[in-house]
GUNUSE-132470 format. One record per atom (N, C-alpha, C): x, y, z. Coordinates in steps of 0.02 Angstrom, whole numbers, plus 50000, padded with zeros to 5 digits. Layout:
// GUNUSE-132470
XYZ/...
***
This chain:
// GUNUSE-132470
496225157250995/496375150050999/496945148250952/496915150950891/497425148950842/498125151350861/498155156750900/498805159250922/499155154350968/498785149850997/499075145051044/499355138851007/499215138550942/499445132750903/500135134050874/500535128750871/501175129150837/501105127150764/501415130750720/501395129050649/501725122250638/501415118050596/501675111350583/502055111050518/502595107350515/502975106850453/502585103250399/502725104850336/502405101350281/502615094050280/502175089750258/502355082850246/502925082750195/503465079050208/504045079150164/503885077550091/503435072550080/503265070750011/502865076249977/502405079450015/502025084849986/502475090849971/502955092050015/503435097550002/503855096049941/504015089649930/504405087649872/504045089349807/503385088549807/502985090349748/503085097649730/503065101949781/503155109049769/503845110649742/504355107349769/505035108549745/505105106349672/504825100649655/504865098149587/504495102849539/503895105049558/503515109449515/503855116149504/504235118449553/504575124949548/505215124549506/505445118549491/506065117649452/505895118749379/506235123449347/506085125149277/506445120849226/506885116349247/507255112149200/506785107349163/506885106749099/506445102549058/506625095049063/507215093549089/507415086549093/507385083849165/507005087249208/506945085049278/506565078449281/506675074649334/506385067949341/506085067349411/505465065349414/505115064549478/505075057149497/505485055249546/505475048349571/505175048149641/504815053449660/504575054149729/503855052149739/503395055549705/502685054549719/502465047449702/502115044249748/501945037249741/501325035849700/501335037749637/500785036149591/501085032649530/500685028449498/500905025149437/500925030249380/501435029649338/501475033849279/501655029449218/501415031649160/501605028249098/502245031249071/502465029149012/503115031348987/503105038548963/502515041648962/502465048748947/502455052949010/502465049549067/502445053149131/501755054549156/501245051649125/500555052849144/500295047249189/499805049049232/499435044149271/498765043249237/498685038149195/498105037749152/497475035449190/496895037249163/496265034249185/496175027849145/496085022349179/496025015849144/495415015649099/495475012049043/494915011248998/494305008349035/494425003249076/493884999949112/493545004849160/493935009149190/493645014149236/493225019149197/493485021549140/493095026149099/492435022949077/492465016749057/491855013249035/491365012549093/491615011049152/491175010449211/490865017249228/491265022549223/490995029149238/490455031149187/490555029449125/490055030949074/489405027249089/489475020949110/488885016949126/488525019949187/488905022049236/488595025049295/488235031549278/488555035649235/488245041949214/487565040749182/487525035349144/486915033949107/486375030649150/486585027049203/486095022949239/485985024949312/486445028749341/486375030449413/485765034749423/485345032949471/484695036349479/484655040649542/485185040549584/485145044449646/485845046249670/485875051849705/486485053949740/486365054149816/485895050149839/485765049749910/486355046249945/486355046450011/486875043050049/486885035550035/487485032750038/487535025550041/487445023550114/487435017050128/487365014650197/487985016550238/487915016950304/488495018750346/489105014250334/488985007850321/489545003350308/489775003650235/489395007350193/489585007950124/489175003550078/489425002750018/489104998849966/489244991449978/488724987649998/488824980650015/489054976449956/488804978049896/489014974149837/489744975449823/489964981649827/490674983349820/491084979449871/490864979449933/491244975949986/491294968449973/490744965449951/490754958249938/491224956549880/491184960549826/491614959249768/492344960549784/492474965749823/493174967349841/493464961849886/493064959449933/493324954349978/493454947749940/493024946149893/493144940149851/493804940949814/493954946949789/494574948249753/495184947549798/495114950149859/495684950349905/495734944049948/495194942349981/495214936850029/495054930050000/494754929949940/494574923649910/493964920549943/493854914249930/493254910849956/493414904449994/494054902950004/494244896550032/494564896850101/494534902450135/494894903150199/494544899550256/493884898350249/493514895350305/493344900450358/493494906850346/493364912150395/492784916450371/492554920750415/492014925350400/492274932450402/492074936450353/492314943350347/491734948150346/491824953850378/491324959250377/491694965650362/491474969250310/491844975050287/491484981650298/491884986950298/491644993850301/492024997750248/491655001150205/491975005350154/492265011550187/492855013650163/493215019150195/493475024150143/493635030250165/493975035050120/494705032950110/494815028750062/495485026550045/495775021350094/496375019050077/496715014350121/496925017450186/497065023950185/497245027450247/496665027450296/496055028650269/495465028350312/495365021450341/495515016250301/495445009450325/495945008150383/496555010350374/497065009450426/496875013250490/496595019350482/496405023250540/495845019750579/495335017150543/494795013550578/495065007250612/495515003750579/495814997750609/496184999550673/496565005050670/496935007250729/496465009250786/495925012650769/495425014450819/495115008250851/494975003150810/494674997050835/495154993450883/495794993150864/496294989850908/496334993450975/496335000150972/496355004051034/495725002951075/495135002851043/494505001951079/494464995151111/494744990051078/494714983251106/495184982351165/495604987251178/496044986851236/496704983551224/496834981551161/497484978451146/498044983451157/497994988951120/498434994651134/499144994051108/499354988251083/500044987651060/500074984850989/500494987850949/500564985750880/501304985350862/501494979950829/502194978950808/502264981050735/502764985350723/502854988350657/503564987350634/503654984050577/504324983150549/504534989450512/505154991350521/505434997350488/505974995350439/506034999150385/505635004950366/504945002850342/504475007550347/503795006350323/503535012750292/502935012550265/502625018550240/502605023650297/502865029750288/502925034450344/502275035850380/501705035650345/501075037350378/500825031850424/501105025750419/500905020450465/500995022550537/501605024650554/501745026550624/501315032450645/501205037250599/500795042950616/500075041050632/499785036750591/499095034550602/499035030850668/499485026050680/499435022050740/499565026250803/500035030750798/500175035050855/499595039750871/499235041950819/498685046650830/498115043550868/498055036950866/497515033550903/497765031050971/498375032750989/498635031051055/498915024051062/499015020651006/499305013951012/500035014351033/500245009351070/500955008651087/501285004951029/501675008550989/501985005650930/502685003250947/502784996750941/503444993850953/503734991950885/504354994150873/504654993250807/505194987950807/505294985150750/505844980450738/506104981550668/506684978950653/506984979750587/506674974750538/506414977450484/506134973150431/506634972450373/506984977850357/507394977950296/508044981650311/508594978950285/509244982150293/509424985550226/509444992150227/509544995850165/510224994550133/510774994750170/511424993650138/511494986950102/511184981650130/511244975050098/510634973250056/510104977450058/509494976250021/509164969550038/509204967650102/508944961250124/508374962150174/507864957750169/507354957250221/507674953950281/507594956950340/507864954250402/507324949950435/507234943950407/506694939750430/506804937350501/507424936150520/507564933950589/507344939250639/507434945650621/507224951050664/506464951150671/506114950150615/505384949950617/505144944250662/505434938350653/505214932550692/505374933350766/505934936450782/506114937650852/505614942250885/505434947550849/504954952350877/504274949050889/504034945150841/503374942150848/503374936350897/503934932850903/503984927450951/503954930051023/504134936351031/504104939351098/503484943551109/503034943751060/502424947651067/501934944251113/501494948251142/500994945651189/500354943851153/499994939051181/499344936951153/498904943151143/498604943751084/498174949451070/498514955451041/499184955451039/499544960951007/499384960950932/499394966850903/499304967450831/499974968150797/500004966150733/500624966850695/500444969050624/500784974350601/500664976950534/501054972850484/500714970350433/501024966450380/500834969350312/501324970450269/501194972550200/501014966250159/500444966450125/500234960550087/500694959050029/500934964249994/501384963349936/501674970149919/502184970149876/502464976349849/502624981249906/503034979149952/503174982950013/503364990149998/503044994650033/503195001850029/503565003750093/504215005550088/504555008450030/505095004049998/505144997650015/505734993849994/505634989349933/505014987449918/504894982849863/505094975649879/505324974349940/505574967749959/505064964150002/504884958049983/504374954450020/504624947750047/504164944150079/504324937650107/504314932250052/504704927050062/504674921150019/504074916950040/503844912149998/503294907850018/503434904250084/504054901850094/504224898550156/504184903150216/504384909450207/504344914250262/503624916050279/503194916350228/502484917450243/502214911750286/502414905650273/502194899950313/502424900750385/503064902550394/503324903450462/502974909150498/502834914450461/502494920150490/501784918150513/501434914450471/500764912150489/500784907750551/501304903550556/501354898950614/501464902750678/501904907850679/502034911450740/501434915850759/501084918550710/500484922550725/499944918150755/499874912050729/499384907350757/499574905250827/500214903450836/500444901050901/500394906350955/500584912550938/500584917950988/499904921350993/499424919350952/498744922250952/498784929850939/499144931750887/499224938750869/498684940650819/498584947150811/498084949850764/498454953150706/498484950150649/498804953450592/498354959050564/498654964950557/498334970350520/498704970650454/498374968350401/498694967450337/498514973250291/499024976650266/498924982350223/499004980050151/498444979950114/498444977650045/498294983650000/498824986449971/498744992649932/498964991849859/499274986249841/499584985749775/499424979149741/498844976249753/498674969749724/498714970049648/499094965549620/499184965249547/499814968749522/500144972549565/500744976149544/501374972149554/501334966449589/501924962649605/502034956749560/501724951049577/501794944949536/501154943149500/500584945949521/499944944449490/499384945549540/498774945849515/498204947349558/498124942049613/498164935749595/498104930349644/498744929549685/499314929849651/499954928949686/500064934149740/499834940249729/499974945649776/499574945249841/499074940849843/498694940049905/498754932949933/499214929049906/499304922149931/499534922250004/500014926550020/500254926950089/499704929550136/499344934650113/498794937350152/498294931850169/498114927750120/497624922550132/497884917250181/498534915950179/498804911050227/498764913750298/498854920350305/498814923350372/498114923250399/497614925150359/496934925350385/496674918450400/496944913450365/496744906550380/497034904350447/497644906450461/497994904150522/497794908150584/497654914550576/497544918950633/496844918150662/496774918850727/496104918350757/495654924150734/495954929950726/495604935850701/496104939850659/495854943950614/496294948050573/495924954250550/496304959250532/496044965350501/496404966250435/496034967650382/496334968550316/496114975350289/496604979750280/496484986450252/496644986350178/496164988350137/496234987950064/496184994850034/496644996449989/496615002549949/496485000649877/496055004349844/495925003349772/496295008449729/496685012849760/496995018449724/497435016049667/497895011449682/498385009349632/498095004349583/497784999149609/497554993749565/497034996149514/496645001149532/496135003749486/496315010749460/496865013549483/497085020049460/496615025749479/496265025049537/495765030049557/495995033549621/496605036149619/496915039349677/496465044649709/496215049149669/495845054849696/495145053149719/494905047149704/494235045149725/494225042549797/494805041249826/494865039149896/494415033249911/494575027649882/494165021649886/494535016149922/494245013549976/494565008250013/494065004650058/494314999950098/493874996250144/494294993050198/493984992150256/494284988350310/493844982250323/494164976350325/493804970150336/494024967050402/493534965150444/493664961450505/493544954050489/494024949850504/493994942750486/494024938650551/493554934050558/493514930150620/493284923050606/493274918950659/493064911950652/492304911250647/491934916250670/491204916050666/490944922450635/490354921950604/490054927950575/489854932850629/489644930250687/489444934650742/490024939050765/490614936150771/491194940050793/491384945250742/491374943350677/491524948150625/491024953850623/490384952250632/489864957350632/489924962050691/490124959450749/490234963750807/490794968750794/491324966250763/491884970750745/491634976050697/491234974050647/490984978850598/490544984150631/490134982150680/489694986950712/490104992250748/490664990350776/491104995250807/491454999750756/491664996750700/491965000750647/491475005950620/490855003850610/490345008550585/490215014150634/490195012550699/490085017650750/490655022750750/491265020450744/491835024950743/491845029050679/491655025950623/491625029750561/491095035250565/490545033850598/489995038650604/490225045050638/490655044450688/490895050350724/491495053550691/491725050650635/492305053550600/492085056750534/491835052750488/491635055450423/490915053750405/490565050350449/489855048750445/489705043650390/489755045650326/489605041150271/490195041150222/490345035450191/490895035350144/490705038350076/491195040950039/491055043249971/490875037349926/490475038749875/490205033249836/490545031949769/490775037149734/490935036449664/491465031049650/492015031249686/492545026449673/492315019349685/491935018249739/491685011549754/491195009249701/490785013849676/490315012149623/490695010149559/491245013449545/491655011749487/491945004649495/492235003349553/492534996749565/491994991349562/491424992649593/490864987849591/490654986449519/490614991649478/490404990849409/490914986749369/491554988149380/492084984449345/492074977149365/492044975749430/492104968849453/491474964749440/490904967949430/490284964349419/490144963049345/490574965649301/490504964549229/491074960249204/490914954649172/491434950249146/491874953949096/491574958149054/491944961649003/492404966949034/492124970949079/492534976249111/493074973249156/492904967849191/493404964649234/493994962149193/493854958949137/494404956449094/494824962249068/494504967549047/494874973349021/495304976349077/495024976849137/495404979449194/496004974949209/495914968449208/496464963849222/497014964549169/496804965449106/497294966349053/497694972849065/497354978149084/497694984449097/498164983849157/497934980549209/498354979549268/498964975349252/498874970249211/499444966249189/499954970449150/499704975049109/500144979349071/500544984049116/500214986649167/500574991049215/501114987149252/500944981049273/501434976849307/502024975249261/501884973549198/502414972049151/502874978049141/502584984049138/502994990049131/503454990849191/503184989949251/503594990649312/504164985549312/504004979349295/504524974149295/505044975549242/504824978149185/505304979849133/505764985549154/505494990649186/505904996249211/506394993849264/506174989449307/506634986749358/507224983049325/507064978949276/507604975249243/508084979949206/507814985049173/508234989849137/508684993749186/508394995949241/508794999649290/509324995149321/509134988949336/509614984149364/510194983049316/510034982149253/510564981049203/511014987149197/510714993049199/511104999249191/511555000649251/511364998049309/511764999149370/512274993549382/512204988049346/512564981949363/513324982649363/513604986949319/514334987549317/514604992449369/514164995149410/514394999849461/514144998449531/513684993649537/513394992049603/513244984649606/513564981149651/513504973849653/512814971449674/512424975749707/511754973849729/511204975649678/511414977949620/510924979949569/510424974449551/510624967949549/510134962749532/509524962649578/509604965049640/509044964749686/508494969749668/508674975049631/508164979649608/507674975949562/507934971549520/507514967749474/507094962549511/507344960149568/506984955049605/506424957949648/506494964349667/505984967549707/505354968749665/504804970349698/504164970849663/503804977349681/503364979349635/502954985149647/503284991549625/503044997049651/503265003549627/503905006149661/504095003349719/504615006549758/505235002249769/505795005649775/506415002849801/506725008149846/507115005749894/507435010249942/508185009649934/508495014849905/509205014649890/509625017049948/510235014349956/510675016350011/511025022949995/510645028349998/510905035049983/510895039350046/511405043450055/511405048250109/510955054150091/510725057650142/510315063550129/510685068550085/511325069350097/511715073950056/511745071749983/511745065149971/511735062649902/511075064549868/510525063649904/509865065149876/509815072649859/510075076849903/510045084049891/510485085949831/511045082549823/511475083749765/511125081749700/510775076049702/510405073749644/509885078949623/509555081849671/509055087049656/509385093149625/509905095649659/510205101949639/510565101449572/510975096349564/511415095949506/511105092349446/510635087849459/510385083649405/509625084049395/509275087549439/508545088049432/508185081449443/508485077049483/508175070549499/507905070949570/507255070249577/506915071349640/506685064749671/506835064049736/506605058349776/506615060549849/506275057149895/506315058849966/507025057849992/507195061250046/507865060750074/508015053750101/507505049550108/507615042650129/507965038550075/507925040750012/508195036849956/507685032349924/507055032949943/506535028949912/506385031649842/506385027249793/506225029449725/505595025949701/505195029749662/504615026949629/504825024649560/504865018149551/505085015249488/504645017649430/504005018549444/503535020749391/503665027849368/504065031649406/504245038349385/504775038549332/505085032849318/505595032449267/505285031949197/505625034849149/505465033649079/506045029649050/505895025349002/506425021248974/507015025248950/506875031048921/507415035248894/507845038448948/507605038549010/507975041849064/508415037049104/508345030549093/508655025749138/509425026049136/509705026549077/510445026849073/510705033049109/510375038649100/510595044749133/510535044149209/509975041549233/509875040649305/510405035849333/510515030349299/511015025449322/511715028449324/511875032649276/512545035549273/512695039949333/512185043549357/512305047949416/512235044149481/511875038549480/511795034649541/512395030249556/512715027549505/513255022749515/513815025249560/514065031349552/514585033649597/514355034149670/513705034949680/513445035649748/513305028849781/513165023849739/512975017249764/513575012349767/514065013449723/514605008749716/515085008549776/
***
């Protein structure tokens, strides 16, 4: 049987890890892998997470299965954090293996419901198209961002959605757009909510970076306006970045509707599909998040740590923008973008030259992870980028 299979290429980002690790230069710089790093280049375990894990170690009494839909307390606390309490809508959640698992279940649900079509703005996280295509959805694309000008193409987004059919789904990044860092203005969120309501579209909102942009509440303001306006919505949540628990694969998919009965029906389908995929969700990461969010002390400590990570990212953006300013007229937009990523107008040959000659690693798309920078490296990185960007 295996002889009939064709070997598949490595995922480009995973291959990039191998190339970086094989480079023996001591001054190499990794701007590729999408994880938060501190100024020492480490991805730390948060104090609040460590404290929650210690508490769990001391008090957890069983390693039996959690419920098929996951930890209900975790789901309730997470939805309050993301969706708030004022939307007037009803939400039903299912715990998933990471944000990717949430997106996969959402895609399966859209396909099962017979909608079959999803609108995706490009560029986007590369795995979006792969996940949606694997479930047989008809993915229609439009331009979201223009790399050479570093601008969101909002007119293109509105044109695509104004021509969408009732019941079509549309993928929306809640904040800190991956890979561009460029988001909608408050006025554009309002226009987006209006067209989604008018056309009766189903927003599938990917919330993976809450707290990394403008703040915990600010980063879900647009999301909340959409779920209030839309007849139904799906919200995929990842806890990897906000809680720094990447390897614990902790996430959830929430079905949002005008009635509890409709939301519960959606959840029953999500649980059925999960059962035939991974059966039960992993517990540890969700238990950590539940413990942090249910303790006033741990929640405050977590919020302080998250604020510090966001401040570091904003500071790095400003430093890089300043260092590029005398060689690239669009440098100020790097400081205006949010989250871990920016997408630079670099040719593939430029990226390969940066790897070979300078030990600076990034995907061939030109997407850089701002968190991969160290303050001491910014002038050097800017010096080699300016001739390529100017």
